[in-house]
N, C-alpha and C positions, 0 to 999 in steps of 0.2 A: 652401151652401144646397141642400137636396135638394128638387126640385120634380117632381111628377108632371105632366109636360107634357101627357099625354093628357087631363087634365081641362080643358084650355084649347083643345080642338079641337072645332069644330062638325061634325056629321054630317048629310048630306042623302041620303036614299035615292033610288035610281033616277036619279042624275045622274052622268055625262052620258048614260047609257043604262040601261034596265031591268036590275036585278040588280047594279048597281054602286053601292056606297056611297061617296059623295064626302066628302072631309074638307077642312075649311077652317080657316085660322088666325085668323079674325076675333076669337074670344074671347081669343086670345093677345095680339093687338094692343091690346086694351082694358086689359091689365094690364102696365104698364111694367116692373115687376120681372121678371115671367115672360118677357116678350119680350127684355129685356136678357140674362137668363140663357141664353135659347135662342141669341141671336146671339153671345154670348160663346163658346159652344162652336164655332161656325163660325169665329170670329176665331182661336181656338187652332189649329184645323185649318189655317187659312191661314198662320199664323205658322210652323207646323211645315214648311210647303212653301215658305217664303220668297216669298210672293205679292207681286207688284209692281203688280197691276192687277186690278180686279173688273169683270166684264161680266155683265149679266143681261138676259134678254128681257122686253120690254114692261113694263107697270106692276107686275106681280107680282114680277118680278125686282128692281125697285127696292126693294121692301119689305125684302128681305133684303140685297141688295147695298150699298145706301147706308150703313146703319149699320155694316156690316162694314168697308167701305172707310174710313169716318170713323175708326173705332177703330184701324185699322191705319195710318192716315196715308197711304193710297194713293188713286189715282183710281178713279172708277166711270164706266163708259160703258154706256149702254143700247143694246140691239139692238131696233129698233122697226119698226113697219109703214111702208109707203111714205109719203113726204112728211111724216114726223113728225120728221125730223132736218135741221137746216140743214147746208149744205155738201155736199161730195162724199161719196158713199156707195158701198158694195159690197152685193151682194144674195145671199141664199141662200134657196132654196125648200124647203118641207117639206110632207109630206102631212097632210091632215086626213081625218076620216071622211067629209066631204062635199066633198072636192076638194083644192086646193093653196092655199097661202098663202106669203108671203115675209117675211123679216126683213131689215133693213138696218142696217149699222154704218158710222159715219164712217170714212173712210180713214185718218185720223190718230188714231183711238181707241186703237190698240195699236201699240207699237213692235216692230220685229223683235227676237226674242229675249226679249221681256218675258214674265215668268212670270205667268200669268193664272189666276184662279179664276172659274169660271162658276157663278153662283148663281141660285136661284129659290125661291119659297115651297114649291112641290111638284113632284114628278116624277110625271107621269101617263103619257101615251103617249110622251113624250120627243121629240116633233117639234121644238118650239122650242129645246130644249137642244141637240139634234143640229145644228140650223141655226146656233145661236150658236157652238158649238165650231168649225164649219167656217168661219164668218166670222173668228173670232180667228186660226185657222190660215192663212187666206188672206192675212192681214196680217203673217204671220211670227211671231205670238205663240205661246208654248208653254203649252198648257193643262196645268197641274200638278194640277188637281183640279176636282171639281164638288161643290156643297153645296146641300142642301135641308132644309127643316124637316120635310116629310112626303114619303114615298114611297107611292104607291098601287100595290102590287105586282101586283094583278090586271091592270093596264093595261100591264104589261111595258115601261115606259119605260127600264129599265136596259139592255135589249138594244140600244138606240140609243147608249148611252154607251160601250159596249164595255169597253175595259180602262182607262179613265181612273180615277184615284184618286177615291174616292167617299165622301161623308159624308152621312148623313141622320139627323135627330134622332129621328123616329118612322116606323115601317113599319106599314102596314095592308094 
């Protein structure tokens, strides 16, 4: 099935700042066939890398990570804000345009040597993805790739991902 995924992306002008056109996957989520086809591409990317675990930051990371983990038959662990995870956690800070924030990951979320795919719905400035990668690596996990539905190239998030293997469905 050939799908023009760009037809299922909403565009919002001047967000998060003037002159930046923000893209959102909400219309894709409303169409189960399109969303399934999009996540199937990430599943294949993950299979090719023998992924054993999926980690995604905050709620938007769940949107991509959970169905991919389910289809692969592997676990999913969220990287979340403070006090949103039960049990012992580790922390990584990242910069925002208005200051700093932190993400937390449970200390038992990733096993040493485990092959991990870091997922999110979109790559913008890359702060949460960079923090998530550092959390996985602190626990001894091996980040074998990163995967996104959308990359907003103007916001230069790829610079934070460095040389990690990379998949994105659509670039803007």
